C-alpha positions as CSV (number, residue, x, y, z in Angstrom):
1,M,-7.6,19.6,47.8
2,A,-4.8,22.2,46.8
3,A,-2.5,20.9,44.1
4,S,1.4,20.2,45.4
5,A,4.0,22.4,44.3
6,S,5.7,19.5,42.2
7,T,2.6,19.1,40.0
8,P,2.4,20.8,36.8
9,P,-0.4,23.1,35.6
10,L,-2.9,21.2,32.9
11,R,-1.9,24.0,30.5
12,S,1.4,25.4,29.8
13,G,2.0,28.6,28.1
14,R,3.1,27.1,25.1
15,K,0.5,26.8,22.3
16,R,-0.3,23.1,20.9
17,C,-1.2,24.0,17.4
18,G,0.8,26.3,14.9
19,Q,-0.6,29.1,12.9
20,P,-3.1,28.8,10.5
21,P,-1.9,29.0,7.0
22,S,-3.0,31.9,5.2
23,A,-5.0,31.7,2.0
24,L,-1.9,32.6,-0.1
25,E,0.2,29.8,1.4
26,L,-2.8,27.0,0.8
27,G,-3.1,28.4,-3.3
28,R,1.0,28.0,-3.4
29,K,0.5,24.7,-2.1
30,A,-2.6,23.5,-4.5
31,V,-0.6,25.1,-7.4
32,M,2.4,22.8,-6.8
33,S,0.6,19.7,-6.1
34,A,-1.2,20.3,-9.8
35,V,1.7,20.9,-11.5
36,E,3.7,17.4,-10.2
37,E,3.1,14.7,-12.4
38,P,1.8,11.6,-10.6
39,K,4.8,9.0,-10.2
40,E,4.6,5.6,-12.0
41,A,4.5,2.3,-9.5
42,K,6.7,-0.1,-10.7
43,M,5.8,-3.6,-11.1
44,R,7.4,-5.7,-7.6
45,T,8.5,-9.3,-7.8
46,Y,6.3,-11.5,-5.5
47,T,8.2,-14.3,-4.0
48,I,6.5,-17.8,-3.8
49,S,6.7,-18.0,0.1
50,E,4.8,-14.4,-0.2
51,L,2.1,-15.8,-2.3
52,F,1.9,-19.2,-0.2
53,R,0.7,-16.8,2.5
54,L,-2.3,-15.4,0.9
55,T,-5.5,-16.7,0.5
56,R,-6.9,-18.2,-2.7
57,A,-9.6,-15.3,-3.2
58,E,-6.1,-12.9,-2.6
59,L,-4.5,-15.3,-5.1
60,M,-6.9,-14.8,-7.6
61,A,-7.4,-10.9,-7.4
62,L,-3.7,-10.5,-7.5
63,Q,-3.5,-12.0,-10.6
64,S,-6.5,-10.3,-12.3
65,Q,-4.7,-7.0,-11.1
66,I,-1.7,-8.4,-12.9
67,L,-2.9,-9.3,-15.8
68,A,-4.9,-6.0,-16.0
69,E,-1.7,-4.0,-15.8
70,L,-0.4,-6.4,-18.0
71,A,-2.2,-5.5,-20.8
72,A,-1.4,-1.8,-20.2
73,L,2.2,-2.7,-20.7
74,P,3.9,-2.2,-24.2
75,S,5.9,-5.1,-25.2
76,N,9.3,-3.8,-24.3
77,A,8.2,-2.5,-20.7
78,P,10.9,-4.0,-18.7
79,E,7.9,-4.2,-16.1
80,R,6.0,-7.0,-18.3
81,E,8.8,-9.6,-17.9
82,I,8.2,-8.9,-13.8
83,A,4.3,-9.2,-14.4
84,L,4.7,-12.7,-16.8
85,A,7.3,-14.0,-13.5
86,N,4.6,-12.8,-11.1
87,L,1.6,-14.8,-13.1
88,N,4.0,-17.7,-13.2
89,A,4.5,-17.9,-9.6
90,I,0.5,-16.9,-8.8
91,R,-0.3,-19.9,-11.0
92,C,2.1,-22.3,-8.8
93,A,0.9,-21.0,-5.5
94,L,-3.1,-21.6,-7.1
95,S,-2.0,-25.1,-7.9
96,R,-0.4,-26.6,-4.5
97,R,-2.2,-28.8,-2.8
98,R,-4.6,-27.3,0.2
99,P,-5.0,-28.9,3.3
100,E,-8.3,-30.4,3.6
101,P,-10.7,-29.4,6.6
102,K,-10.8,-31.9,9.6
103,A,-14.2,-32.9,9.9
104,L,-15.8,-32.8,13.5
105,R,-16.5,-36.0,15.3
């Protein structure tokens, strides 16, 4: 059957992709990315409600990650206070009472 006049062609005259970058452009990008310094991530504060949604295994993994980061922080770093507050909140979340699984009858 012939295609109707209202049906657009399968391929239009536009190119889907742009021209590939030249070797010079790629070299510039590589040099610029090598010069950029890595940004340090700030320690975020976790709320109790966020921590209550995590499993026990996730809480333990987060606690060990924060402990490792805490050891690398200088004693006067502002992230240290955040890390200590997070550890207290994690300990609180770990100590909360877990519901017992119901036995099958």
